[in-house]
C-alpha positions in Angstrom: 21.1 8.2 17.3 19.8 11.3 15.7 16.0 11.6 15.7 13.9 14.4 14.7 10.3 15.1 15.7 8.5 15.8 12.6 8.2 19.5 12.1 4.9 21.0 13.4 4.9 23.2 10.3 4.9 20.3 8.0 3.2 17.5 9.8 0.0 17.3 11.8 -1.3 14.3 13.8 -5.1 14.2 13.5 -7.3 12.8 16.2 -9.2 9.6 15.7 -12.5 10.2 13.9 -15.3 8.0 15.0 -17.8 8.9 12.6 2.6 6.1 -6.3 5.4 4.8 -8.3 6.8 4.5 -11.0 10.1 5.3 -11.9 11.9 6.6 -14.7 15.4 6.2 -13.7 15.8 9.8 -12.8 13.1 11.5 -14.7 9.9 11.9 -12.8 8.5 12.2 -9.3 5.9 10.1 -7.7 3.4 12.5 -6.3 0.7 12.9 -8.9 0.5 14.4 -12.3 -0.5 17.7 -11.1 2.3 18.3 -8.6 5.0 20.8 -9.1 8.4 20.2 -10.4 11.5 21.7 -8.8 13.3 22.0 -12.2 11.8 24.7 -14.3 13.6 23.9 -17.5 12.7 21.3 -20.2 12.5 17.9 -18.7 12.9 14.3 -19.6 10.0 13.2 -17.5 7.7 14.3 -14.8 4.1 14.3 -15.2 2.0 11.6 -16.8 1.0 13.8 -19.8 2.1 11.0 -22.1 -0.5 8.8 -20.3 -3.2 11.4 -20.0 -2.0 13.1 -16.8 -1.8 16.8 -16.2 0.9 19.0 -14.8 0.6 22.1 -12.5 4.0 23.4 -13.1 4.2 27.2 -13.3 7.3 27.0 -15.4 5.5 24.8 -17.9 7.6 21.7 -18.0 10.4 20.3 -16.0 12.2 17.3 -14.7 10.8 16.0 -11.5 12.6 13.7 -9.1 12.8 10.0 -10.0 9.4 8.4 -10.1 9.6 5.2 -8.1 8.0 2.9 -10.7 10.1 4.2 -13.4 8.8 5.7 -16.6 9.4 9.0 -18.0 5.8 9.9 -18.7 5.4 13.4 -20.1 6.9 16.6 -18.8 6.3 18.7 -15.8 4.9 17.2 -12.6 5.2 13.6 -11.4 3.2 10.6 -10.9 2.2 8.4 -8.1 1.2 4.8 -8.0 -0.5 2.2 -5.9 1.1 -1.0 -4.8 0.4 -4.3 -3.4 0.5 -6.0 -0.1 1.6 -9.4 -1.2 0.4 -11.4 1.7 2.2 -8.7 3.8 -0.9 -7.5 5.5 -1.0 -10.8 7.3 2.6 -11.6 6.9 3.4 -10.9 10.5 1.8 -14.1 11.4 -1.7 -13.0 12.5 -3.4 -14.8 9.7 -0.8 -17.6 9.2 -3.4 -20.3 8.9 -5.9 -18.1 10.7 -8.2 -16.6 8.0 -10.6 -18.7 6.0 -10.8 -17.1 2.6 -14.4 -16.5 1.9 -15.0 -15.5 5.5 -16.5 -18.8 6.7 -15.3 -20.2 10.0 -15.7 -23.8 9.2 -14.2 -25.4 12.3 -15.1 -24.1 15.5 -17.4 -21.7 17.3 -16.0 -18.2 18.0 -12.4 -19.2 17.9 -11.5 -16.9 15.0 -12.5 -13.3 14.6 -16.3 -13.2 14.3 -17.5 -14.7 11.1 -14.0 -14.8 9.6 -12.1 -17.5 11.2 -9.1 -15.3 12.0 -7.6 -14.8 15.4 -5.2 -12.1 16.2 -1.6 -13.4 16.3 -2.5 -16.5 14.5 -4.1 -18.2 17.5 -7.3 -20.2 17.1 -6.8 -20.6 13.4 -10.2 -21.1 11.9 -11.7 -21.4 15.4 -10.7 -23.8 18.2 -13.9 -24.9 19.9 -15.1 -21.6 21.2 -12.0 -20.1 22.8 -12.1 -16.3 22.2 -9.0 -14.7 20.7 -6.7 -12.7 22.8 -6.3 -9.3 21.2 -2.7 -7.9 21.7 -2.3 -4.5 23.1 -1.6 -1.6 20.8 1.4 0.5 21.0 1.6 2.8 24.1 2.1 6.5 23.7 4.8 6.6 26.4 7.6 8.5 25.0 9.9 5.5 24.7 12.8 6.3 22.4 13.4 4.6 19.1 16.2 2.0 19.5 19.3 2.2 17.3 18.3 0.8 13.9 19.8 0.6 10.4 19.0 -0.7 6.9 20.8 -3.8 5.8 21.2 -4.6 2.1 19.6 -8.0 1.3 20.1 -8.0 -2.4 20.7 -5.6 -5.2 20.6 -6.0 -9.0 16.8 -5.9 -9.4 15.1 -3.9 -12.1 12.5 -1.5 -10.7 11.3 -3.7 -7.7 8.0 -2.4 -6.5 7.1 -5.0 -3.8 8.6 -7.6 -1.5 6.9 -10.2 0.7 6.9 -13.8 1.9 4.3 -16.6 2.2 2.3 -16.4 5.4 3.9 -19.4 7.0 7.5 -18.9 5.9 9.7 -15.9 6.2 12.0 -17.3 3.6 12.1 -17.2 0.6 11.1 -13.7 -0.2 9.2 -12.8 -3.4 10.0 -9.7 -5.3 7.8 -8.0 -7.9 9.5 -6.0 -10.7 7.4 -3.3 -12.4 8.1 -4.7 -15.9 6.3 -8.0 -15.0 8.9 -10.3 -13.5 8.1 -12.3 -10.3 11.3 -13.3 -8.6 12.2 -15.5 -5.6 14.9 -14.3 -3.3 16.8 -16.4 -0.7 17.7 -13.7 1.8 20.5 -15.8 3.3 22.4 -16.3 0.1 21.1 -13.6 -2.2 20.2 -16.2 -4.8 17.4 -15.0 -7.1 15.2 -17.1 -9.4 12.8 -15.7 -12.0 9.6 -17.6 -11.6 7.5 -15.9 -14.3 7.2 -12.8 -16.4 3.6 -11.5 -16.7 2.8 -9.6 -19.9 2.0 -6.1 -18.7 1.7 -2.6 -19.8 4.5 -0.8 -17.9 3.7 2.7 -19.1 3.6 5.4 -16.5 2.4 3.9 -13.2 1.4 0.6 -14.7 3.1 -2.8 -14.5 3.1 -5.8 -12.1 2.0 -4.0 -8.9 0.6 -6.4 -6.3 0.7 -9.9 -4.9 -1.1 -11.7 -2.1 -0.7 -15.2 -0.8 -3.8 -17.0 0.4 -3.8 -17.0 4.2 -3.5 -20.8 4.2 -0.9 -21.0 1.4 1.4 -24.0 2.0 -1.2 -25.9 4.1 -1.9 -29.2 2.4 -2.5 -28.6 -1.3 -3.1 -24.9 -1.0 -0.9 -23.1 -3.6 -3.2 -20.1 -4.2 -1.7 -16.7 -4.9 -3.2 -13.5 -6.4 -1.7 -10.9 -8.6 -2.6 -7.3 -9.5 -1.2 -6.1 -12.8 -2.0 -3.7 -15.6 -2.7 -5.8 -18.8 -1.3 -5.1 -22.2 -4.7 -3.4 -23.0 -4.1 -1.2 -19.9 -6.9 -2.7 -17.8 -6.4 -3.2 -14.1 -6.5 -6.9 -13.5 -6.6 -9.1 -10.4 -6.8 -12.8 -10.8 -5.8 -16.1 -9.1 -2.7 -18.2 -9.8 -1.2 -21.3 -8.3 2.5 -21.2 -7.3 3.9 -24.7 -7.1 7.6 -24.6 -6.6 9.0 -22.7 -9.5 5.8 -22.9 -11.6 3.2 -20.1 -11.7 0.0 -21.0 -13.4 -3.1 -18.8 -14.0 -6.4 -20.3 -12.8 -9.0 -19.9 -15.5 -12.1 -17.8 -15.0 -10.8 -16.1 -11.8 -10.6 -12.5 -12.8 -12.3 -10.5 -10.1 -11.0 -7.2 -11.5 -10.6 -6.5 -15.2 -11.5 -2.8 -15.6 -10.5 -0.1 -17.9 -8.5 2.8 -16.6 -8.5 6.1 -18.5 -4.9 7.1 -17.7 -1.7 5.5 -16.8 -1.4 7.1 -13.3 -3.1 6.5 -10.0 -3.3 2.8 -10.5 -3.3 1.8 -6.9 -2.3 -1.8 -7.0 -2.3 -2.9 -3.4 -3.9 -6.3 -2.6 -4.0 -8.1 0.8 -6.2 -10.4 2.7 -8.0 -8.9 5.6 -8.7 -10.5 9.0 -12.2 -11.3 7.7 -10.7 -13.6 5.1 -11.6 -11.4 2.1 -9.2 -10.0 -0.4 -8.9 -6.2 -0.3 -7.9 -4.4 -3.6 -6.9 -0.7 -3.9 -7.5 1.2 -7.1 -6.6 4.9 -7.7 -9.0 7.5 -8.9 -8.1 7.4 -12.5 -5.4 10.1 -12.5 -7.2 13.2 -13.7 -6.3 16.4 -11.7 -8.7 17.2 -8.9 -10.4 13.8 -9.7 -11.8 15.6 -12.7 -13.5 12.4 -13.9 -15.5 12.2 -10.7 -14.5 8.7 -9.9 -13.7 8.5 -6.2 -17.3 9.2 -5.1 -19.0 7.4 -8.0 -20.2 4.2 -6.5 -20.8 2.6 -9.9 -17.0 2.6 -10.7 -14.1 0.9 -9.0 -11.7 3.8 -9.4 -10.8 5.6 -6.1 -11.9 2.6 -4.1 -10.9 -0.3 -2.0 -12.7 -3.4 -3.2 -13.4 -6.5 -1.1 -13.7 -9.9 -2.7 -14.6 -13.4 -1.5 -12.0 -15.4 -3.5 -14.0 -18.6 -3.0 -17.1 -17.1 -4.6 -16.0 -14.1 -6.7 -19.5 -13.5 -8.1 -21.1 -13.0 -4.6 -20.2 -9.8 -2.8 -19.3 -10.2 0.9 -21.8 -8.8 3.4 -21.2 -5.1 4.1 -20.1 -4.2 0.5 -22.1 -1.6 -1.4 -25.4 -3.1 -2.5 -27.6 -0.2 -3.7 -29.2 0.0 -7.1 -26.5 0.4 -9.8 -23.6 0.3 -7.3 -20.5 -1.8 -7.9 -20.9 -4.4 -5.3 -17.2 -5.1 -5.1 -16.7 -1.7 -3.4 -16.1 -1.6 0.4 -14.4 1.7 1.0 -14.4 4.8 -1.3 -13.1 8.3 -1.5 -9.4 7.8 -2.3 -7.0 9.5 -4.6 -4.3 6.9 -4.9 -3.8 4.5 -1.9 -0.1 3.5 -2.0 -0.1 1.3 0.1 -2.3 -0.2 2.8 -1.7 -2.9 5.3 -3.3 -4.7 8.2 -1.6 -4.8 11.5 -1.1 -8.6 11.9 -1.7 -8.4 15.7 -4.4 -5.8 16.2 -6.0 -6.1 12.7 -6.1 -2.3 12.4 -6.1 -1.1 8.8 -3.5 1.5 7.8 -4.1 3.3 4.5 -1.6 5.7 3.0 -3.2 7.9 0.4 -1.0 10.1 -1.9 -2.1 13.7 -1.8 -2.4 16.2 -4.6 -1.0 19.6 -3.8 -1.2 20.0 -0.1 -1.2 17.0 2.2 -0.1 13.4 2.4 -2.1 11.2 4.8 -2.4 7.9 6.7 -5.8 6.8 8.0 -6.1 4.1 10.6 -9.4 2.2 11.0 -10.0 -0.4 13.7 -11.4 -3.9 13.2 -15.1 -3.9 12.5 -15.1 -0.5 10.6 -18.0 -0.6 8.1 -17.5 0.4 4.5 -16.8 4.1 4.7 -16.1 7.3 2.8 -12.4 8.5 3.1 -13.2 12.0 1.8 -11.5 12.6 -1.5 -12.2 14.8 -3.4 -14.2 16.8 -0.9 -11.1 16.5 1.4 -7.4 16.3 0.9 -6.4 15.1 4.3 -8.3 17.2 6.7 -8.6 20.2 4.4 -11.1 21.0 1.6 -9.9 20.5 -1.9 -10.2 23.9 -3.3 -9.8 23.0 -7.0 -12.1 20.0 -7.0 -15.5 20.4 -8.4 -16.6 17.2 -10.2 -18.8 14.9 -8.2 -17.7 16.5 -5.0 -20.0 15.9 -2.0 -20.4 18.2 0.9 -17.9 17.7 3.7 -19.5 15.6 6.4 -18.5 14.2 9.8 -19.0 10.7 8.3 -15.9 11.1 6.2 -13.0 9.4 7.9 -10.1 11.7 8.8 -6.5 10.7 8.8 -4.5 10.0 12.0 -1.3 11.4 10.3 -0.9 14.0 7.7 1.9 16.2 6.6 2.1 19.2 4.3 4.0 19.6 1.1 6.9 21.9 1.6 6.4 24.7 -1.1 7.7 23.7 -4.5 8.8 20.3 -3.2 7.0 17.3 -4.6 5.7 14.7 -2.1 4.5 11.2 -2.4 3.7 9.1 0.7 4.6 5.4 0.8 2.6 3.4 3.3 4.4 0.6 5.3 3.7 -1.8 8.1 3.4 -2.1 11.8 6.5 -3.8 13.1 5.7 -7.2 14.6 9.2 -8.8 14.4 11.4 -10.1 17.1 14.8 -8.6 16.3 13.9 -5.1 17.7 11.5 -5.6 20.6 11.2 -1.9 21.4 9.8 -1.2 17.9 6.9 -3.6 18.2 3.7 -1.7 17.5 5.4 1.1 15.6 4.1 1.9 12.0 6.7 2.8 9.4 6.0 5.0 6.4 8.1 7.1 4.0 7.9 9.8 1.4 9.5 8.8 -1.9 10.1 12.3 -3.2 11.1 14.1 0.0 13.5 11.2 0.8 12.3 10.9 4.4 11.2 8.0 6.7 9.1 8.1 9.9 7.7 5.8 12.5 4.5 6.5 14.4 2.3 4.8 17.1 -1.4 4.3 17.1 -2.8 3.5 20.6 -6.4 2.7 19.4 -7.6 6.3 19.9 -4.9 8.6 18.6 -1.5 8.6 16.9 1.5 9.8 18.8 5.3 9.9 18.8 5.5 10.6 15.1 9.3 10.7 14.7 11.4 11.2 11.6 14.1 8.5 11.4 15.7 9.5 8.2 19.1 10.5 9.7 19.1 7.7 12.2 18.5 4.9 9.7 20.6 6.4 6.9 23.2 8.8 8.3 25.1 9.2 5.1 22.0 9.8 3.0 22.9 7.2 0.3 19.9 4.9 0.9 17.1 7.5 0.9 18.7 9.5 -1.9 17.4 6.9 -4.3 13.9 6.9 -2.7 11.9 4.3 -0.8 9.3 3.0 -3.3 7.7 0.4 -1.2 7.8 -1.5 2.1 7.3 -5.2 2.6 6.9 -7.6 5.6 7.8 -11.2 6.0 6.0 -13.9 8.0 8.1 -13.1 11.1 6.9 -9.5 11.1 10.3 -8.1 10.0 10.1 -5.1 7.6 11.8 -4.7 4.2 12.1 -1.8 1.9 12.3 -1.8 -2.0 14.5 0.8 -3.6 13.1 1.1 -7.0 15.9 3.3 -8.5 19.1 1.3 -8.5 16.9 -1.6 -7.6 17.6 -3.3 -4.3 15.9 -4.9 -1.3 16.8 -3.8 2.2 15.7 -4.9 5.7 15.3 -2.8 8.9 17.7 -4.3 11.5 19.0 -3.4 15.0 22.2 -1.4 14.9 
């Protein structure tokens, strides 16, 4: 198998700090409206100028690569988008029946994670009479080689799929979100697909149906609760609750926990997932203006550039630990993001992995361990570990309290980049991959795996050639990852829409 250590020139692994996607068939790239295009001539797509974005293309306008969520936008640079962890954060089984949404451990002492009723690996679901959870070991930085792996086509024929997941207690069927609003069920054994619903959405630029999360106890008793993130026809970012009963998807009235205006079509975020504390986490991008020119990411009165945290059983009451100062949006838990596309919780260790799309220099993944308080992730003071030279609006001084990424890599000059966050592998098919985190770059057409041992990241290996030796798969770009209840990892190819699975070779 051909494996490449990621080039020191283009990738750095940062030490632990204590203290996008939308496609336009082949017209734009997913790295932010201000990123450069490699085609200097007139272009059919590229930046999000049509949706209020900006381009930083020295040639004026051009055709970027294909933007993974699929709209032409304007001309020049590209666009990135957020996504959704549709139950995938806990889909590896950690919270399969373990988390009590709302954070209350109703049945038993300290069995679940403190105050949340979740136990790592799914043990002690909701508490079991005081037995403490056993926290699985993290990946070891031991130089063990990546085993032979491949991508297996599960099903093609989708139209701009931007996410794939399963319910927390069942690895089959899979559920696929298409950017234009369709929610589809997929039987991975037969390839049979069924359209369950089509949500009315705005699909301009990086908008659309972007995220889905199953309640951690979905399927237990009468629990049919699911949550969707979409961009409404009036271009608001919306998160609300539905019931999914067989083939019937029904909105639950008066459950909108997010219904916020967004000035531009790009940097939508769109990732939603239940955390080990039982709360719903929601990622929203900074609004899309170059250099965060609207000053959103550090503005604690606005949801843009944030990860929100909601008690879905009591959406009007903020969970403990959220922002609570005068005038602050009390839904906010973490802040200082450009466009988090995507985040996930390791279903075993409960570590939170957040991939944030960079602007002109660096793409990054930040890992925070369980118990991390609401924190500042640095943008726009920092892009990765480096100062943002062009940022000036609402830009705080750089401080040690700003969390630094564990992984970052530079943009090759004149090559657009857009990171796609994935998952930690917790499946059974490839034992030697357990604990490895997968991520990709949509525009650079590259994939990596990296380990986090609780203190540092290591063994950051590019697997592009190994997983796709003929280059046909990555040529279309990986737009999103997904994870089923068994911990197996899937990939959504937005262009030439198809769903793939990572398998042993």
